[in-house]
PADREN-742364 format. One record per residue (C-alpha): residue in one letter; x, y, z; residue number from 0; chain. Coordinates in Angstrom, 2 decimals, decimal comma, padded with zeros to 5 digits. Each point is the difference from the previous one (the first is absolute). Example, Ala and Ser with C-alpha at 12.3 -4.5 7.8 and 13.67 -1.06 7.14 Angstrom:
% PADREN-742364
res_east_north_up_n_chain
A_012,30_-004,50_007,80_0_A
S_001,37_003,44_-000,66_1_A
This chain:
% PADREN-742364
res_east_north_up_n_chain
X_-026,28_-020,76_-048,10_0_A
X_-002,36_-003,10_-000,71_1_A
X_-002,14_-000,62_003,21_2_A
X_-000,25_-003,55_000,87_3_A
X_-003,25_-001,87_000,28_4_A
X_-000,23_-000,94_003,96_5_A
X_000,87_-003,69_000,76_6_A
X_-003,19_000,10_002,01_7_A
X_-002,12_000,69_-002,67_8_A
X_001,79_-002,16_-002,29_9_A
X_-000,84_-002,93_002,54_10_A
X_-003,82_001,27_-000,19_11_A
X_-000,40_000,22_-003,58_12_A
X_001,32_-003,64_-000,28_13_A
X_-002,30_-001,30_002,54_14_A
X_-002,67_001,80_-001,58_15_A
X_001,10_-001,21_-003,50_16_A
X_000,15_-003,95_001,72_17_A
X_-003,42_000,66_001,84_18_A
X_-001,48_000,86_-003,67_19_A
X_001,53_-002,98_-001,84_20_A
X_-001,20_-002,42_003,01_21_A
X_-003,71_001,09_-000,11_22_A
X_000,46_-000,21_-004,18_23_A
X_001,35_-003,48_000,17_24_A
X_-002,78_-000,87_002,57_25_A
X_-003,03_001,46_-002,34_26_A
X_001,37_-002,59_-002,94_27_A
X_-001,06_-003,79_-000,07_28_A
X_002,83_-001,10_002,32_29_A
X_000,94_-003,13_-002,55_30_A
X_000,38_002,72_-002,95_31_A
X_003,58_000,42_-001,05_32_A
X_-000,31_003,46_000,56_33_A
X_-000,60_-000,46_003,68_34_A
X_002,40_-002,70_000,61_35_A
X_002,60_002,08_-001,80_36_A
X_-000,52_002,93_002,01_37_A
X_-000,02_-002,18_003,26_38_A
X_003,03_-001,67_-000,91_39_A
X_002,21_002,95_-001,13_40_A
X_-001,14_002,14_003,34_41_A
X_001,27_-003,29_002,17_42_A
X_003,17_-000,41_-002,02_43_A
X_000,88_003,68_000,31_44_A
X_-000,94_000,22_003,34_45_A
X_001,77_-002,83_001,35_46_A
X_002,75_000,87_-001,44_47_A
X_000,32_003,24_001,43_48_A
X_-000,43_-001,13_003,54_49_A
X_002,53_-002,77_-000,89_50_A
X_002,66_003,08_-001,27_51_A
X_-000,79_001,71_003,75_52_A
X_000,49_-003,27_001,99_53_A
X_003,23_-000,67_-002,01_54_A
X_001,34_003,10_001,57_55_A
X_-001,05_-001,02_003,37_56_A
X_002,74_-002,21_000,81_57_A
X_003,05_002,05_-001,09_58_A
X_-001,42_003,10_001,48_59_A
X_-000,89_-001,46_003,37_60_A
X_003,14_-001,69_000,51_61_A
X_002,39_002,82_-001,09_62_A
X_-001,89_002,94_001,18_63_A
X_-000,74_-001,62_003,81_64_A
X_003,73_-000,67_-000,04_65_A
X_000,96_003,37_-001,00_66_A
X_-002,46_001,19_002,72_67_A
X_001,59_-002,02_002,76_68_A
X_003,44_001,84_-001,14_69_A
X_-001,89_003,42_000,03_70_A
X_-001,42_-000,52_003,21_71_A
X_002,83_-000,65_001,77_72_A
X_000,83_003,36_000,03_73_A
X_-003,51_001,33_000,71_74_A
X_001,00_-001,73_004,11_75_A
X_-003,73_-000,46_000,62_76_A
X_-000,87_-003,04_-002,45_77_A
X_-001,48_-002,00_003,08_78_A
X_-002,53_003,02_000,79_79_A
X_-000,61_-000,18_-004,00_80_A
X_-000,86_-003,71_-000,16_81_A
X_-001,82_000,36_003,75_82_A
X_-001,93_003,24_-001,40_83_A
X_-000,78_-001,34_-003,38_84_A
X_-001,98_-003,76_002,04_85_A
X_-001,65_002,38_002,28_86_A
X_-001,25_002,40_-003,02_87_A
X_-001,22_-003,57_-001,70_88_A
X_-001,59_-001,03_003,33_89_A
X_-001,95_003,13_000,52_90_A
X_-001,71_-000,15_-003,37_91_A
X_-000,66_-003,24_-000,39_92_A
X_-001,96_000,15_003,74_93_A
X_-001,93_002,79_-001,75_94_A
X_-000,71_-001,61_-002,86_95_A
X_-001,32_-003,38_001,22_96_A
X_-002,03_002,02_002,75_97_A
X_-001,73_001,69_-002,94_98_A
X_-000,57_-003,59_-001,61_99_A
X_-001,37_-001,20_003,15_100_A
X_-002,42_002,95_000,52_101_A
X_-001,36_-000,39_-003,41_102_A
X_-000,37_-004,01_-000,20_103_A
X_-002,19_000,60_003,46_104_A
X_-002,08_003,02_-001,56_105_A
X_-000,53_-001,35_-003,61_106_A
X_-000,21_-003,70_001,11_107_A
X_001,06_-001,30_-003,62_108_A
X_-000,47_-003,63_001,12_109_A
X_-003,67_000,25_000,47_110_A
X_-000,66_001,80_-003,27_111_A
X_002,37_-002,26_-002,26_112_A
X_-002,00_-001,22_-003,42_113_A
X_002,05_-002,85_-000,23_114_A
X_-000,77_-004,34_000,19_115_A
X_001,91_-001,63_003,14_116_A
X_001,45_-002,27_-003,21_117_A
X_002,56_002,65_-001,13_118_A
X_001,53_-000,50_003,65_119_A
X_002,97_-001,86_-000,92_120_A
X_003,38_-000,41_001,71_121_A
X_002,84_002,11_-001,87_122_A
X_002,96_-002,04_-001,01_123_A
X_002,26_002,75_001,83_124_A
X_000,17_000,74_003,34_125_A
X_002,04_002,11_002,32_126_A
X_001,41_-001,49_003,66_127_A
X_002,08_001,94_002,32_128_A
X_002,65_-002,85_000,19_129_A
X_000,44_000,45_-004,51_130_A
X_000,23_003,98_000,92_131_A
X_002,87_-000,61_002,04_132_A
X_002,22_-002,83_-001,58_133_A
X_-000,78_002,39_-003,27_134_A
X_002,17_002,87_002,06_135_A
X_002,80_-002,62_-000,54_136_A
X_002,27_000,05_-003,27_137_A
X_-000,23_-003,43_-001,36_138_A
X_002,74_000,96_-002,29_139_A
X_002,11_003,13_-000,80_140_A
X_-002,22_001,15_-002,66_141_A
X_-003,09_-000,61_002,01_142_A
X_-001,47_-001,66_-003,09_143_A
X_-002,73_-002,65_000,07_144_A
X_-001,20_-002,58_-002,96_145_A
X_-003,37_-001,20_-000,24_146_A
X_-001,41_-003,15_-002,28_147_A
X_-003,38_-000,27_-001,53_148_A
X_-000,99_-003,07_-001,39_149_A
X_-003,01_000,52_-002,70_150_A
X_-001,42_-002,41_-002,07_151_A
X_003,24_-002,52_000,27_152_A
X_002,67_003,37_-000,64_153_A
X_002,31_001,41_002,82_154_A
X_000,18_003,96_-000,20_155_A
X_002,53_001,21_002,62_156_A
X_000,33_003,75_000,54_157_A
X_002,27_001,96_002,18_158_A
X_-000,93_002,50_002,44_159_A
X_001,99_002,23_002,76_160_A
X_-001,26_000,56_003,44_161_A
X_001,04_003,86_000,13_162_A
X_-000,41_-000,29_003,75_163_A
X_002,86_-002,37_000,24_164_A
X_001,60_001,86_-002,80_165_A
X_000,04_003,12_002,75_166_A
X_001,30_-001,69_002,65_167_A
X_003,12_-001,06_-002,49_168_A
X_000,17_003,32_-000,98_169_A
X_000,45_001,02_003,43_170_A
X_002,57_-002,53_001,14_171_A
X_001,92_000,50_-002,76_172_A
X_000,04_003,72_000,39_173_A
X_000,78_000,05_003,72_174_A
X_002,72_-002,38_-001,37_175_A
X_001,81_002,26_-001,64_176_A
X_-000,34_002,70_002,02_177_A
X_001,33_-001,97_002,54_178_A
X_003,20_-001,72_-001,82_179_A
X_001,08_004,00_-000,96_180_A
X_002,51_000,81_-002,61_181_A
X_-000,40_-003,45_-001,28_182_A
X_-003,88_000,27_-000,42_183_A
X_000,64_003,26_-001,91_184_A
X_000,54_-000,86_-003,60_185_A
X_-003,23_-002,01_000,55_186_A
X_-001,95_002,68_001,25_187_A
X_001,16_002,17_-003,35_188_A
X_-000,83_-002,35_-002,40_189_A
X_-003,54_-000,46_002,20_190_A
X_-000,40_003,68_-000,56_191_A
X_001,13_-000,04_-003,63_192_A
X_-002,69_-003,10_-000,41_193_A
X_-002,80_002,05_001,49_194_A
X_000,54_002,89_-002,51_195_A
X_-000,48_-002,12_-003,07_196_A
X_-003,12_-001,70_001,51_197_A
X_-001,34_003,39_000,76_198_A
X_000,42_001,12_-003,78_199_A
X_-001,42_-003,25_-001,27_200_A
X_-003,16_000,78_002,97_201_A
X_-000,48_003,35_-001,68_202_A
X_-000,80_-001,63_-003,39_203_A
X_-001,67_-002,51_001,10_204_A
X_-002,59_002,70_002,09_205_A
X_-000,35_001,95_-003,40_206_A
X_-002,24_-003,03_-001,15_207_A
X_-002,01_000,35_002,74_208_A
X_-002,88_001,90_-001,64_209_A
X_000,00_-003,17_-002,72_210_A
X_000,45_-002,72_002,90_211_A
X_-003,22_002,03_001,61_212_A
X_-002,30_-000,40_-002,80_213_A
X_000,82_-003,53_-000,73_214_A
X_-000,42_-001,07_003,59_215_A
X_-003,36_002,02_000,84_216_A
X_-001,15_-001,16_-003,37_217_A
X_000,45_-003,30_000,76_218_A
X_-001,36_-000,04_003,38_219_A
X_-002,96_001,20_-001,19_220_A
X_-000,35_-002,56_-002,90_221_A
X_001,13_-003,04_002,32_222_A
X_-002,63_000,76_003,19_223_A
X_-002,17_002,90_-000,70_224_A
X_-002,34_001,38_002,90_225_A
X_-003,05_-002,46_-000,34_226_A
X_001,43_-002,65_002,32_227_A
X_000,22_002,84_002,66_228_A
X_-003,91_000,06_000,24_229_A
X_-000,27_-003,00_001,85_230_A
X_003,00_001,17_002,65_231_A
X_-001,29_003,43_-000,43_232_A
X_-000,09_001,09_004,08_233_A
X_003,58_-001,42_000,83_234_A
X_001,57_001,51_-003,33_235_A
X_-001,77_003,29_001,09_236_A
X_001,84_-000,63_003,16_237_A
X_003,29_-000,56_-000,73_238_A
X_-000,16_003,03_-002,68_239_A
X_-001,31_002,32_002,80_240_A
X_002,77_-001,39_002,23_241_A
X_002,51_000,68_-002,45_242_A
X_-001,44_003,37_-001,28_243_A
X_-000,10_001,00_003,94_244_A
X_003,52_-000,65_000,38_245_A
X_001,46_001,23_-003,08_246_A
X_-001,96_003,53_-000,10_247_A
X_-000,56_000,92_003,79_248_A
X_002,60_-002,20_002,39_249_A
X_002,87_000,80_-002,30_250_A
X_-000,56_003,15_-000,07_251_A
X_-000,56_000,83_003,30_252_A
X_003,00_-001,72_000,78_253_A
X_001,99_002,09_-002,46_254_A
X_-001,46_003,47_001,36_255_A
X_000,64_-001,39_003,60_256_A
X_003,85_-000,33_-000,77_257_A
X_000,23_003,45_-001,98_258_A
X_000,17_-001,65_-003,71_259_A
X_-002,19_001,36_-003,04_260_A
X_-002,63_-002,46_-000,73_261_A
X_-000,36_001,86_-003,84_262_A
X_003,95_-000,78_-000,70_263_A
X_000,09_-003,52_001,33_264_A
X_-002,90_-001,28_-001,76_265_A
X_001,47_001,98_-002,91_266_A
X_003,01_-001,84_000,12_267_A
X_-001,28_-003,65_001,20_268_A
X_-002,89_-000,07_-002,40_269_A
X_001,93_-001,43_-003,08_270_A
X_000,96_-002,91_002,57_271_A
X_-003,30_-000,18_001,55_272_A
X_-002,01_-000,08_-003,62_273_A
X_002,82_-002,79_-001,10_274_A
X_-000,83_-002,11_003,43_275_A
X_-003,67_000,41_-001,47_276_A
X_000,24_-001,82_-003,38_277_A
X_003,00_-002,42_000,64_278_A
X_-001,52_-000,98_003,42_279_A
X_003,64_-000,84_001,20_280_A
X_001,93_002,13_002,43_281_A
X_003,15_-001,89_-000,94_282_A
X_-000,32_001,07_-003,72_283_A
X_-001,01_003,29_001,38_284_A
X_003,18_000,34_002,21_285_A
X_002,37_001,57_-002,45_286_A
X_-002,31_002,61_-001,14_287_A
X_-001,05_000,65_003,98_288_A
X_003,49_000,59_000,80_289_A
X_000,54_002,29_-003,05_290_A
X_-003,05_002,02_002,02_291_A
X_000,97_-000,28_003,26_292_A
X_003,29_001,86_-001,22_293_A
X_-001,39_002,69_-002,27_294_A
X_-002,04_000,88_003,56_295_A
X_003,48_000,65_001,33_296_A
X_000,68_-003,10_002,16_297_A
X_003,68_-000,75_000,63_298_A
X_000,98_-002,16_-002,55_299_A
X_002,05_-001,94_002,50_300_A
X_-002,86_-000,81_001,92_301_A
X_-002,53_-000,34_-002,59_302_A
X_002,08_-002,53_-001,44_303_A
X_-000,70_-002,10_003,29_304_A
X_-003,68_000,90_001,03_305_A
X_-001,64_-000,35_-003,66_306_A
X_000,89_-003,52_-000,37_307_A
X_-000,42_-000,63_003,11_308_A
X_-003,06_001,57_-000,03_309_A
X_-001,26_-001,96_-003,06_310_A
X_000,35_-003,65_001,60_311_A
X_-001,65_001,29_003,38_312_A
X_-001,98_002,84_-000,06_313_A
X_-003,26_-001,02_-000,92_314_A
X_-003,36_001,86_000,83_315_A
X_-001,69_-000,73_-002,57_316_A
X_000,11_-004,03_-000,26_317_A
X_001,11_-000,10_003,82_318_A
X_-001,55_001,77_001,73_319_A
X_-003,61_001,42_-001,53_320_A
X_-000,64_-003,03_-002,23_321_A
X_000,40_-002,65_002,72_322_A
X_-001,82_001,72_002,67_323_A
X_-003,08_000,42_-002,23_324_A
X_000,69_-003,48_-001,71_325_A
X_-000,03_-001,84_003,72_326_A
X_-003,43_001,91_000,83_327_A
X_-001,45_-001,13_-003,19_328_A
X_000,86_-003,67_000,70_329_A
X_-000,73_-000,07_003,60_330_A
X_-003,50_001,78_-000,79_331_A
X_-000,68_-002,43_-003,39_332_A
X_000,68_-003,03_001,84_333_A
X_-001,68_000,92_003,65_334_A
X_002,62_000,08_001,90_335_A
X_000,25_002,50_002,75_336_A
X_003,36_002,09_000,87_337_A
X_000,65_001,30_003,13_338_A
X_002,67_002,70_001,07_339_A
X_002,70_-001,71_-000,21_340_A
X_-000,73_-001,27_-002,94_341_A
X_000,22_003,49_-000,99_342_A
X_003,06_000,70_001,68_343_A
X_001,60_-003,09_-001,99_344_A
X_-001,04_001,72_-003,04_345_A
X_002,14_002,76_001,03_346_A
X_002,94_-001,55_000,73_347_A
X_-000,07_-002,07_-003,00_348_A
X_-000,22_003,14_-002,01_349_A
X_002,61_001,60_001,94_350_A
X_002,45_-002,46_000,38_351_A
X_-000,64_-002,15_-003,14_352_A
X_000,49_002,10_-002,91_353_A
X_002,95_-001,05_-001,23_354_A
X_-001,93_-003,47_-000,58_355_A
X_-001,35_001,47_-003,44_356_A
X_003,54_000,24_-001,13_357_A
X_-001,20_003,27_-002,39_358_A
X_-001,35_-002,98_-002,54_359_A
X_-003,29_000,69_-002,33_360_A
X_-003,18_-001,16_002,16_361_A
X_-000,20_-000,21_003,86_362_A
X_-001,42_-003,77_000,25_363_A
X_002,99_-000,55_002,46_364_A
X_-000,57_002,87_002,69_365_A
X_-003,64_-001,20_-000,35_366_A
X_000,26_-003,51_000,60_367_A
X_002,38_000,92_002,63_368_A
X_-002,27_002,18_001,71_369_A
X_-002,85_-002,60_-000,57_370_A
X_002,53_-003,18_001,73_371_A
X_000,44_002,27_002,93_372_A
X_-003,58_000,57_000,65_373_A
X_-000,87_-003,24_-000,42_374_A
X_-002,42_001,09_-002,73_375_A
X_-000,74_-002,64_-003,03_376_A
X_002,58_000,69_-002,74_377_A
X_-002,49_-000,90_-002,60_378_A
X_-001,48_003,49_000,39_379_A
X_003,09_001,47_-001,72_380_A
X_-001,55_-001,72_-003,27_381_A
X_-002,80_002,05_000,28_382_A
X_001,48_003,00_-000,64_383_A
X_002,57_-001,37_-002,91_384_A
X_-002,12_001,11_-002,34_385_A
X_000,18_003,97_000,57_386_A
X_003,32_-000,53_000,96_387_A
X_001,73_001,46_-002,79_388_A
X_-001,96_003,17_-000,03_389_A
X_000,55_000,80_003,74_390_A
X_003,34_-001,12_-000,32_391_A
X_000,22_003,32_-002,35_392_A
X_-000,50_002,45_002,86_393_A
X_001,60_-001,90_002,80_394_A
X_003,57_000,24_-002,22_395_A
X_-000,86_003,63_-000,12_396_A
X_-000,30_000,56_003,49_397_A
X_003,12_-002,26_000,62_398_A
X_002,11_001,69_-001,98_399_A
X_-001,09_003,99_001,14_400_A
X_000,30_-001,50_003,17_401_A
X_003,94_-001,14_-000,73_402_A
X_000,33_003,60_-000,93_403_A
X_-001,34_001,47_002,81_404_A
X_001,97_-001,58_002,69_405_A
X_003,39_000,75_-001,33_406_A
X_-001,04_003,56_-000,47_407_A
X_-001,28_000,40_003,20_408_A
X_003,07_-001,59_002,10_409_A
X_002,27_001,91_-002,56_410_A
X_-001,60_003,06_001,02_411_A
X_000,52_-000,54_003,73_412_A
X_003,54_-001,02_-000,08_413_A
X_000,68_002,96_-002,15_414_A
X_000,65_-002,04_-003,17_415_A
X_-002,32_001,83_-002,13_416_A
X_000,94_002,47_-002,32_417_A
X_-002,81_002,89_-000,98_418_A
X_000,15_000,21_-003,78_419_A
X_-002,19_001,82_-002,84_420_A
X_-002,54_-001,51_-001,04_421_A
X_001,19_-002,33_-002,86_422_A
X_-002,17_-002,45_-001,79_423_A
X_001,32_-003,36_000,25_424_A
X_000,20_000,11_-004,10_425_A
X_002,95_002,02_000,38_426_A
X_002,28_-002,71_001,09_427_A
X_-001,94_-002,69_-001,66_428_A
X_000,06_000,92_-003,36_429_A
X_003,50_001,40_-000,45_430_A
X_001,50_-003,07_-001,52_431_A
X_002,65_001,29_-002,68_432_A
């Protein structure tokens, strides 16, 4: 029998190829046809892969949550599961934001910034508590929105789905289908069939992950490089140190405290973490994260609810470490003193306001929400935008790891974790026949 090449190894090879292509393109004249061709090719392939993943998010989230609501009724402790999930969201966010505040205080990145004040530009997108709360209420049955941009006199309209609203809709539909009894049975049967179909399509998309990873990491190198890190080296260092501490110290300690195997968790979750790193999107990575959590052994009925919910509200990288370090950076840069109450406000915003990021690429919304709450200059966010894509890679990787960690811990505590033999995710991901 031919032994399959481990899926995580395939992704690593893809990333290595992407790095090589990216650095090769940067070594060429940027205006040369070869450099432009490589850059454009990487961008198209990477964007297409992420687009395929995002296309699977809406049908998978809706059908999976409806199915999970139907399944959770048989568990008898759905309310306890939801409460426990939210509690662990808060616990891990509290630990992460504390680490961010400690690093920001010790390293003081705002006092070591080699960047001019002229770079302080007020971002076009800002976050507010009112917008977040209003965003929970579905605008329509599909949670769909439209935005129009006018460039050079030409209007372009783009459609997007608010995944948090979609979760609210799916929970309501699932609960109603269960409540009406026999009348809802045909719908639940159809939903289960649709979920099986979308899962099969998902496996085909996941099989493309090594190619997508190569294109995404290669394009990141071509587009951003690492030169821009020099002016904000202390800040970037503080953020990445915090991310590393959470991912490689805090999470393993939490796993061990619950009697879970660290090596097995990372073996199963690593493909999703890798994809989060290169795609910079928790929502785009959501289907792969859910596959990883089920591979760990979490009950499908609980994973179908917890992972999509986590992908929109569980952001230890974007909503805890990053805004904490960034807020201290802005305060130090503009010589604004912070007091104990300000530190407590940062903690409160990080623990409570994570959903404001809504799983989108980037954390500008969360950062501006934090700065607004503290009364710090929003222009400070503009200082950090130059290296945001580079930081976002690490932030999203930690986000995805946390989105797999919490459902695993909660499932273990509630007896919903099946102990399985170690098996690479590739076994499920590559059986596409």
